[in-house]
Every structure is written in C-alpha cells, then in structure tokens.
LOSE-787330 format. One line per 2 residues: number of its first residue (from 1); for each residue z, y, x of C-alpha. Coordinates in steps of 0.001 Angstrom, whole numbers. Each point is the difference from the previous one (the first is absolute). Example, Ala and Ser with C-alpha at 12.3 -4.5 7.8 and 13.67 -1.06 7.14 Angstrom:
residues 2
1) 7800/-4500/12300 | -660/3440/1370;
***
This chain:
residues 205
1) -16116/3372/-52558 | 542/2486/-2790;
3) 3631/1085/-287 | 1950/-278/-3226;
5) 709/3392/-1595 | 3303/695/-1712;
7) 1572/3135/-1409 | 3677/887/-50;
9) 2483/2702/-918 | 1722/474/3335;
11) 2487/2753/-783 | -1941/2251/2409;
13) 627/-2429/2854 | -3605/-742/964;
15) -3466/1183/-1004 | -2324/-2727/1359;
17) 869/-3169/1884 | -2586/-2409/1384;
19) -122/-3312/1821 | -2972/-2247/731;
21) 429/-1637/-3413 | 1760/2573/-2197;
23) -319/3626/-1119 | 2930/1562/-1866;
25) -468/3402/-1633 | 3061/2032/-963;
27) -1135/1438/-3318 | 2852/2516/-185;
29) -1623/1860/2900 | -3288/437/-1852;
31) 1064/1157/-3467 | -1497/3450/523;
33) 1046/3559/-755 | 1246/-784/-3516;
35) 2595/-2518/1179 | 3687/813/-500;
37) 941/-1437/3382 | -2179/422/3069;
39) 539/-676/3706 | 1891/2730/1857;
41) -2757/1273/2284 | -1744/3190/997;
43) -2826/967/-2345 | -2700/-511/2644;
45) 1070/-3656/259 | 787/-484/-3685;
47) -3551/902/-1022 | -1136/-3286/1563;
49) 2113/-2001/-2454 | -2407/-60/-2907;
51) -1894/-2801/-1652 | -3271/515/1914;
53) 1817/-358/3342 | 1318/-3535/-605;
55) -3015/-2018/1176 | -837/2316/2942;
57) 3634/-243/1157 | -209/-3800/-58;
59) -3270/15/1930 | 1396/2352/2640;
61) 3020/-2242/510 | -2276/-3013/371;
63) -2171/1987/2407 | 2946/1013/2179;
65) 1564/-3471/95 | 134/-1673/3401;
67) -1678/-3152/-1283 | -3191/1910/-767;
69) 198/3063/2259 | 333/-1132/3607;
71) 1507/2461/2491 | 787/183/3697;
73) 3777/-426/62 | 188/1710/3409;
75) -1712/3188/-1195 | 2529/2399/-1539;
77) -2110/3156/145 | -691/2284/-2939;
79) -3674/-965/293 | 857/-3677/-498;
81) 1960/857/-3147 | -2830/2201/-1250;
83) -2553/-2783/473 | 2271/-2563/-1672;
85) 349/2217/-3071 | -3691/845/193;
87) -911/-3680/-197 | 2284/-407/-3022;
89) -1649/2908/-1818 | -3464/-1255/917;
91) 905/-3455/-1335 | 1368/1442/-3254;
93) -3133/2109/-479 | -2220/-3065/458;
95) 2062/-1872/-2598 | 33/2983/-2394;
97) -3247/1885/657 | 196/1978/-3241;
99) 3515/1291/673 | -27/3651/1144;
101) 1178/597/3554 | 2566/2433/-1399;
103) 1678/-2841/-1905 | 64/-2300/3018;
105) 1578/2733/2106 | 2155/1585/-2672;
107) -1536/3406/701 | -1074/2601/-2522;
109) -3690/872/-316 | 697/3293/1763;
111) 1709/-1780/2889 | -2956/-2368/339;
113) -2400/2944/145 | 2171/1626/2659;
115) 22/-3143/2146 | -3769/-122/35;
117) -440/3749/466 | 2474/243/2890;
119) -621/-3401/1603 | -923/1631/3297;
121) 3180/2069/38 | 2142/-3045/-798;
123) -1568/-1914/2875 | 403/2982/2321;
125) 3737/170/-755 | 422/-3726/662;
127) -1693/399/3382 | 1618/3329/921;
129) 3513/-1262/-845 | -645/-3259/1901;
131) 847/-2107/-3033 | -2409/-2937/327;
133) 1648/-1735/2948 | 3560/1052/-715;
135) 2668/-2681/-440 | 2620/2502/-1147;
137) 1195/-840/-3510 | 664/3625/-1005;
139) -3533/1040/951 | -1545/-2934/-1848;
141) 2050/783/-3107 | -1368/3538/-106;
143) -3516/-1332/-535 | 602/-3394/-1644;
145) 3277/352/-1894 | 619/1078/-3580;
147) -103/3794/-108 | -1381/2439/-2576;
149) -1961/1823/2733 | -994/-545/3626;
151) 1058/3465/1097 | -1056/-671/3602;
153) -3587/162/-1269 | 383/2588/-2741;
155) 1778/846/-3225 | -2750/-1557/-2099;
157) -183/-3288/1930 | 1600/-2905/-1932;
159) 2507/-2381/1519 | -941/-3381/1483;
161) -3163/1622/1339 | -81/-2475/2900;
163) -655/-2802/-2496 | -2987/1865/-1394;
165) -1356/575/3526 | 531/-3693/770;
167) -2094/-856/-3052 | -2780/2325/1206;
169) 22/-1645/3438 | -236/-3490/-1499;
171) -2776/1102/-2368 | -1965/1445/2920;
173) 519/-3226/1944 | -1435/-2064/-2854;
175) -2985/2343/-303 | -647/-410/3721;
177) 313/-3789/-315 | -1612/-1145/-3266;
179) -7/-3563/1319 | 3813/-135/-85;
181) 1383/-1612/-3159 | 3131/1184/-1801;
183) 1945/-3061/1129 | -1090/567/3608;
185) 1154/3605/-203 | 3411/-1019/-1312;
187) 347/-2566/2791 | -801/2575/2695;
189) 3401/725/1530 | -1095/2575/2580;
191) 319/3538/-1305 | -1579/1228/3229;
193) -3136/-2048/-623 | -387/1310/-3544;
195) 625/3584/1072 | -2340/24/2987;
197) -2812/-1782/-1804 | 332/2184/-3107;
199) -1286/3058/1901 | 2222/2060/-2279;
201) 156/3597/1181 | -256/2622/-2751;
203) -888/3477/1193 | 2393/2910/-237;
205) -1659/3394/-208;
***
C-alpha cells in the first residue's frame, strides 16, 4: 500500500517521519543554503539537507524499518548493524537506481573515491581492531555513528564507514546469489548468513 505523503513546517522539530501509511517531510529542513533559518548541525551533516536528498532519505528510512528489514534481535554485534544498514542502502539503490551512491550515503565525490580506493585498508582496520563481533557501543559508534571522519582508519576516511562496508557486503551477497529476490534479502534476518555467503574479503596491499 502506497503511503500518503504530506509536507509540514515543523519548526526544526523533525526532518522525515514515516509510518506504514504516511510520510511527513519537514520542509524547513530542506530549504537549502539560501534559507534564513537552517537546522543547527555540523556542516558535514547539513549538506545532506538539500532538495535532492528528500526522496533518498525517505527510501532509506523505509529500508531500515523493522517491517521490511528483518533482523536477529539477539545479535547485537557491529556486523549485524552493518548488514542491517547495508540492506537498507541496497534497498534504496534498487528503488532509486539513477541516484548517485554519494547522495544515498551523504558523502562527497572525493570521499566516495577514497572508500573505493582504500577498501582493503578499511576492511583491514575492521578486522585488526576486532570490530565486527564487538557488542561494545563505543566501538560500534566509532565506525557507524555520525562523525566527520573515521580517524581509526585514516584522516581521509569519512564517518559511518561501517554502513558503507555493510552495503558492500550485501551487494556481494546478491552477486553471489542472483536467485535471491529483493524481498527475500530483506526478510533474511541472519547477518552471519549474508556475511559468510557474500565471500566479501577485499585485499589490503
């Protein structure tokens, strides 16, 4: 069932709100650089509040919702979070195939190039620092939380890099299993299954 879409001036209270039947977009968040009043945020976050980010933001929220994106409630590892976000990004990309990855992620073109160029190094740091199977909130936040940089990897590595890696794992899984439909992927709760069957292991030279 298609949700009803409404817009609102929220007084900077909320950017996007969704339910199974309604999408509300706070227009005052998306007025752009020329607006007199803008949300009080760091610039690296504020750059995502532009007109071309509205629909991708909605799709990502739909993709992360528990109704669509099934998860193992007993798995609290960083890997489980990475796969959950990865499924959401994969879903959004399937819904919006012409949307650049940089817009979906909120990264600059340079940051996207760096992710691809240093993918092996990023993976090496995740393994070396024993991040994947950690349940420690502080460790997970370093790689999944809002930060301008993931300094544990390098000064040029953008924040939320664990989400990007999760997306790569899910994409590899779908390439390995072309028979799996999008709905079947989203209903797969086991992050371990997706990870192991993805055969994701970028090389670090």
